[in-house]
VEXDREN-2710 file (C-alpha; in Angstrom, 1 decimal):
% VEXDREN-2710
k/r/px/py/pz
1/MET/65.3/-28.0/37.1
2/LYS/62.4/-26.9/39.3
3/HIS/62.9/-23.3/38.0
4/LEU/62.8/-24.6/34.4
5/LYS/59.6/-26.6/35.1
6/LYS/58.0/-23.5/36.4
7/ILE/58.9/-21.6/33.3
8/SER/57.6/-24.4/31.1
9/LEU/54.3/-24.7/32.9
10/ALA/53.9/-20.9/32.8
11/ALA/54.6/-20.9/29.0
12/ILE/52.2/-23.8/28.4
13/THR/49.5/-22.1/30.5
14/SER/50.0/-18.8/28.6
15/MET/49.7/-20.6/25.3
16/ALA/46.5/-22.4/26.3
17/ILE/45.0/-19.1/27.3
18/ALA/46.0/-17.5/24.0
19/MET/44.9/-20.3/21.7
20/PRO/41.1/-19.5/21.7
21/SER/41.7/-15.9/20.7
22/MET/44.2/-17.0/18.0
23/ALA/41.5/-19.3/16.5
24/GLU/38.8/-16.7/16.8
25/THR/37.6/-15.0/13.6
26/ARG/36.1/-11.6/14.1
27/ILE/33.7/-10.2/11.5
28/THR/31.9/-6.9/11.3
29/TYR/28.4/-7.2/9.7
30/LYS/27.0/-4.0/8.3
31/SER/23.2/-4.3/8.1
32/ALA/20.4/-1.7/8.2
33/LYS/18.5/0.5/10.7
34/THR/18.0/-1.1/14.1
35/THR/14.2/-0.9/13.6
36/SER/14.3/-2.9/10.4
37/SER/13.8/-6.6/9.8
38/TYR/17.2/-6.8/8.1
39/TYR/18.8/-5.7/11.4
40/GLN/17.0/-8.5/13.2
41/MET/18.3/-10.9/10.5
42/ALA/21.8/-9.6/11.1
43/VAL/21.5/-10.4/14.8
44/GLN/20.2/-13.8/14.0
45/ILE/23.1/-14.5/11.6
46/ALA/25.6/-13.3/14.3
47/GLU/24.1/-15.8/16.8
48/ALA/24.0/-18.6/14.2
49/MET/27.7/-18.0/13.3
50/LYS/28.7/-18.2/16.9
51/SER/26.7/-21.3/17.6
52/GLY/27.5/-23.1/14.3
53/SER/31.3/-22.4/14.6
54/SER/31.4/-23.3/18.4
55/GLY/32.4/-19.7/19.1
56/ASP/35.2/-19.5/16.5
57/ILE/33.4/-16.9/14.4
58/VAL/32.4/-13.8/16.3
59/VAL/30.2/-11.3/14.4
60/THR/29.6/-7.7/15.5
61/VAL/26.5/-6.2/14.0
62/GLU/26.7/-2.5/13.0
63/GLU/23.7/-0.3/12.3
64/SER/23.5/1.3/8.8
65/GLN/21.4/4.0/7.2
66/GLY/21.0/1.8/4.1
67/SER/22.6/-0.3/1.4
68/VAL/24.3/2.7/-0.3
69/GLN/26.3/3.4/2.9
70/ASN/27.1/-0.3/3.1
71/VAL/28.7/-0.3/-0.3
72/MET/30.5/3.0/0.2
73/GLU/32.2/1.8/3.3
74/VAL/34.0/-0.9/1.2
75/ARG/36.5/1.9/0.4
76/ALA/37.8/2.1/4.0
77/ARG/37.2/-1.5/5.4
78/GLY/39.4/-4.5/5.6
79/GLY/39.1/-8.2/5.3
80/ASP/36.7/-8.6/8.2
81/TYR/33.9/-6.6/6.5
82/VAL/30.6/-8.2/5.5
83/PHE/27.6/-6.2/4.3
84/THR/24.2/-6.6/2.7
85/THR/22.9/-4.8/-0.4
86/PRO/20.9/-5.5/-3.5
87/PRO/23.1/-6.7/-6.4
88/ALA/21.9/-3.8/-8.5
89/LEU/23.8/-1.4/-6.2
90/VAL/27.0/-3.3/-6.6
91/ARG/26.7/-3.0/-10.4
92/LEU/26.0/0.8/-10.1
93/ALA/29.0/1.2/-7.8
94/LYS/31.4/-0.5/-10.1
95/ALA/30.1/1.5/-13.1
96/GLY/30.1/4.8/-11.1
97/LYS/26.5/5.5/-12.0
98/ALA/23.5/7.0/-10.2
99/MET/24.1/7.6/-6.5
100/PHE/27.8/6.5/-7.1
101/GLU/28.5/9.0/-9.8
102/GLY/31.7/10.9/-9.1
103/LYS/32.3/8.6/-6.1
104/GLY/33.9/5.7/-7.9
105/ASP/36.7/3.7/-6.3
106/PRO/38.9/0.7/-7.4
107/LYS/37.8/-1.0/-4.2
108/PHE/34.3/-1.5/-5.6
109/ASN/35.8/-3.9/-8.1
110/GLU/37.0/-6.0/-5.2
111/ILE/33.4/-6.7/-3.9
112/ARG/32.6/-10.5/-3.9
113/ALA/29.4/-12.2/-3.0
114/LEU/29.0/-14.8/-0.2
115/PHE/25.3/-15.9/0.1
116/PRO/21.7/-14.7/-0.6
117/ILE/19.5/-13.5/2.3
118/PRO/15.7/-13.0/2.2
119/SER/14.6/-10.6/-0.5
120/LEU/12.8/-7.3/-0.1
121/THR/9.2/-8.4/-1.0
122/MET/6.5/-5.9/-2.0
123/HIS/3.2/-6.1/-0.1
124/PHE/0.1/-4.2/-1.1
125/VAL/-2.1/-4.7/1.9
126/VAL/-5.7/-3.7/1.9
127/SER/-8.5/-4.2/4.4
128/GLU/-11.3/-6.6/3.5
129/ASN/-13.8/-3.8/4.3
130/SER/-12.4/-1.7/1.5
131/GLY/-13.6/-4.0/-1.1
132/ILE/-10.4/-3.7/-3.1
133/LYS/-9.6/-6.8/-5.1
134/ASN/-6.9/-5.6/-7.5
135/PHE/-4.8/-2.5/-8.4
136/ALA/-7.6/-0.8/-10.3
137/GLY/-9.6/-0.9/-7.1
138/LEU/-7.1/1.4/-5.4
139/GLU/-8.5/4.4/-7.3
140/GLY/-10.2/6.8/-4.9
141/LYS/-9.0/4.9/-1.9
142/LYS/-6.7/6.2/0.9
143/ILE/-3.4/4.4/0.8
144/LEU/-0.3/4.7/3.0
145/LEU/3.0/4.5/1.2
146/GLY/5.3/5.8/3.9
147/LYS/8.3/8.1/3.3
148/GLY/11.8/7.6/2.0
149/SER/11.9/3.8/2.2
150/PHE/12.4/1.4/-0.7
151/GLY/8.8/0.3/-0.3
152/ALA/7.5/3.9/-0.5
153/LYS/9.5/4.7/-3.6
154/GLU/8.6/1.4/-5.2
155/GLY/4.9/1.8/-4.3
156/ALA/4.8/5.2/-5.9
157/LYS/6.5/3.8/-9.0
158/TYR/3.8/1.1/-9.3
159/LEU/1.0/3.6/-9.0
160/LYS/2.4/5.5/-11.9
161/LEU/3.1/2.4/-14.0
162/PHE/-0.4/1.2/-13.5
163/GLY/-2.1/4.5/-14.4
164/LEU/-3.1/5.4/-10.8
165/GLU/-0.8/8.4/-10.2
166/GLY/-3.0/11.2/-8.8
167/LYS/-6.0/8.9/-8.5
168/VAL/-5.1/7.5/-5.1
169/ASP/-5.5/9.5/-1.8
170/LEU/-2.1/9.2/-0.2
171/ALA/-2.2/9.2/3.6
172/ASN/0.3/11.5/5.3
173/VAL/1.1/8.9/8.1
174/GLU/4.3/7.1/9.0
175/LEU/4.5/3.5/8.1
176/SER/5.0/2.6/11.7
177/ASN/1.3/3.6/12.3
178/ALA/0.0/1.6/9.4
179/VAL/-1.6/-1.2/11.3
180/PRO/-3.6/1.0/13.9
181/ALA/-4.6/3.3/11.0
182/LEU/-5.9/0.4/9.0
183/LYS/-7.7/-1.1/12.0
184/ASN/-9.4/2.3/12.8
185/GLY/-10.5/2.8/9.2
186/GLN/-8.3/5.9/8.7
187/ILE/-6.7/4.2/5.7
188/ASP/-7.9/1.5/3.2
189/GLY/-4.5/0.0/2.8
190/PHE/-0.7/0.3/3.0
191/VAL/2.4/-0.6/1.0
192/THR/5.4/-2.2/2.7
193/ALA/8.5/-3.9/1.6
194/GLY/10.1/-6.5/3.8
195/SER/11.0/-10.2/3.8
196/TYR/8.0/-12.3/4.1
197/PRO/6.3/-13.0/6.4
198/ALA/6.5/-9.3/7.2
199/PRO/5.8/-8.5/10.9
200/ASN/3.4/-5.6/10.2
201/VAL/1.5/-7.7/7.7
202/ILE/1.2/-10.5/10.2
203/GLU/-0.1/-8.0/12.8
204/ALA/-2.6/-6.5/10.3
205/ALA/-3.9/-9.9/9.2
206/ALA/-4.3/-11.1/12.8
207/SER/-6.1/-8.0/14.0
208/THR/-8.0/-6.8/10.9
209/GLY/-9.2/-8.8/7.9
210/VAL/-6.8/-8.0/5.0
211/ASN/-6.0/-9.0/1.5
212/VAL/-2.6/-8.8/-0.1
213/LEU/-2.9/-7.9/-3.7
214/SER/-1.4/-10.1/-6.4
215/LEU/0.2/-8.6/-9.6
216/THR/-0.6/-9.8/-13.0
217/PRO/2.2/-11.1/-15.4
218/ASP/2.0/-7.8/-17.3
219/GLN/2.3/-5.7/-14.2
220/ILE/5.3/-7.8/-13.1
221/LYS/7.0/-7.3/-16.4
222/ALA/6.3/-3.5/-16.3
223/SER/7.9/-3.3/-12.8
224/LYS/11.2/-4.8/-14.1
225/ARG/11.5/-6.6/-10.8
226/LYS/11.8/-10.3/-10.0
227/GLU/8.6/-12.3/-9.6
228/LEU/8.1/-13.9/-6.2
229/THR/5.4/-16.1/-4.7
230/ILE/4.2/-15.8/-1.1
231/PRO/2.8/-19.2/-0.4
232/ALA/-0.8/-19.6/0.7
233/GLY/-1.2/-19.7/4.5
234/THR/1.7/-17.3/5.1
235/TYR/-0.7/-14.8/6.6
236/SER/-3.9/-15.3/8.5
237/GLY/-6.9/-15.7/6.2
238/GLN/-4.6/-16.1/3.1
239/ASP/-6.1/-19.0/1.1
240/ALA/-4.2/-18.6/-2.1
241/ASP/-0.6/-17.8/-3.2
242/ILE/0.2/-14.2/-3.7
243/THR/2.2/-13.2/-6.8
244/THR/4.3/-10.1/-6.2
245/THR/7.7/-8.6/-6.9
246/SER/11.0/-8.6/-5.0
247/LEU/14.4/-7.0/-4.8
248/PRO/17.1/-9.5/-4.2
249/VAL/19.5/-8.9/-1.3
250/VAL/22.9/-10.6/-0.9
251/ALA/25.7/-10.7/1.7
252/TYR/29.0/-9.5/0.3
253/THR/32.6/-9.1/1.4
254/THR/35.7/-8.2/-0.6
255/THR/38.9/-9.9/-1.9
256/ALA/40.6/-8.6/1.3
257/MET/38.9/-11.5/3.2
258/ASN/40.9/-14.7/3.1
259/ASP/39.4/-17.8/1.4
260/ASP/39.1/-19.9/4.6
261/THR/37.1/-17.2/6.4
262/ALA/34.7/-16.8/3.4
263/TYR/34.4/-20.6/3.2
264/GLN/33.5/-20.9/6.9
265/LEU/31.0/-18.0/6.8
266/THR/29.2/-19.4/3.8
267/LYS/29.2/-23.0/5.2
268/THR/28.0/-22.0/8.6
269/TYR/25.2/-19.8/7.1
270/TRP/23.7/-22.6/5.1
271/GLU/24.1/-25.2/7.8
272/GLN/22.4/-22.9/10.4
273/LYS/19.6/-21.7/8.0
274/GLU/17.1/-24.3/9.1
275/THR/17.8/-23.6/12.8
276/MET/17.3/-19.8/12.1
277/GLY/14.0/-20.7/10.4
278/GLN/12.6/-22.2/13.5
279/SER/12.7/-18.8/15.3
280/ALA/12.1/-16.5/12.3
281/ALA/10.0/-17.7/9.4
282/TRP/11.6/-15.4/6.8
283/TRP/14.6/-17.8/6.7
284/ASN/12.3/-20.5/5.3
285/GLY/11.9/-18.5/2.2
286/VAL/15.6/-18.9/1.5
287/SER/16.5/-21.9/-0.7
288/LYS/19.1/-22.9/-3.3
289/ASP/16.8/-21.2/-5.8
290/LEU/17.9/-17.8/-4.4
291/LEU/21.5/-18.5/-5.6
292/SER/20.2/-17.2/-9.0
293/ASN/20.0/-13.7/-7.2
294/ILE/23.8/-13.6/-7.0
295/GLU/25.3/-11.7/-9.9
296/GLY/28.9/-10.7/-10.6
297/LYS/31.9/-12.3/-8.9
298/VAL/31.6/-14.7/-5.9
299/HIS/34.4/-15.0/-3.3
300/PRO/36.6/-18.0/-4.0
301/GLY/36.1/-19.3/-0.5
302/ALA/32.3/-19.3/-1.0
303/VAL/32.8/-20.9/-4.4
304/ARG/34.7/-23.7/-2.8
305/TYR/31.7/-24.4/-0.5
306/TYR/29.2/-24.3/-3.3
307/LYS/31.2/-26.7/-5.4
308/GLU/31.6/-29.1/-2.5
309/LYS/27.8/-29.2/-2.2
310/GLY/27.0/-29.3/-5.9
311/MET/25.2/-26.0/-5.6
312/THR/25.2/-24.0/-8.9
313/LEU/25.5/-20.2/-9.3
314/PRO/23.7/-19.7/-12.6
315/ASN/24.1/-15.9/-12.9
316/ALA/27.5/-15.5/-11.2
317/GLN/31.1/-15.2/-12.3
318/GLN/33.6/-17.5/-10.7
END
């Protein structure tokens, strides 16, 4: 009997040790470059998931070279994969167009949305000393667009759309040097895309008087991007709302993820959003209104959460 008791106790102890790992859900979250705000967001989401689930959800953040890579990796990933990308890229992947031409895969049709994250927000930042009040005022001025990023490409597109191509002196400086270059008078302004409040714009506004340009309704329409308002007071010296454009970004997984995991991820994200906003202001720009950014199909587990909370998905398929 004593021998049997020893075996039983050993078995119970073994089960008790094993139980936490059995309950644990491990997720891989593919984000962006480690230097980007989106990587910082990924780390914050990982911490929020662990805290909000009492350790049941463990998220490992992976660096990425960009949203296209995130989508492409769907082809080889399993049910633990979560990634971020603009909805437009998911549409292109499913259609095999643009950067996905000749690289189509049935797995792209299995992509499902979970929740929106802060949008890429265009900032056209100019020094107060430059005297620039609107886009027309950029003519003849030295402006930093950066290289290769979404903000750089979008900034160049806007200059062309608004009749300023070839009329602006483009600075050959990396975006990482924008704030000191502005402060030293080497440039009159810079263009950056990031969730507001953007760290480099905060720094520029605090160290040098700046204005962030607003777009007119016609300019927003021409850009074919979503209109977004940066509330007054977001940046030092900003007395009025800024009207600009944005590119929505959404967290996705695939049908390989089980419904319960998708439900828990979505539930924990929304429940922890306020706490995340206390340490990083860009989460305060996320509201139920951003659910309109979700297009295409939503994971059934996420749909279950949204139905429970009475949250509508106006542009999504369920």
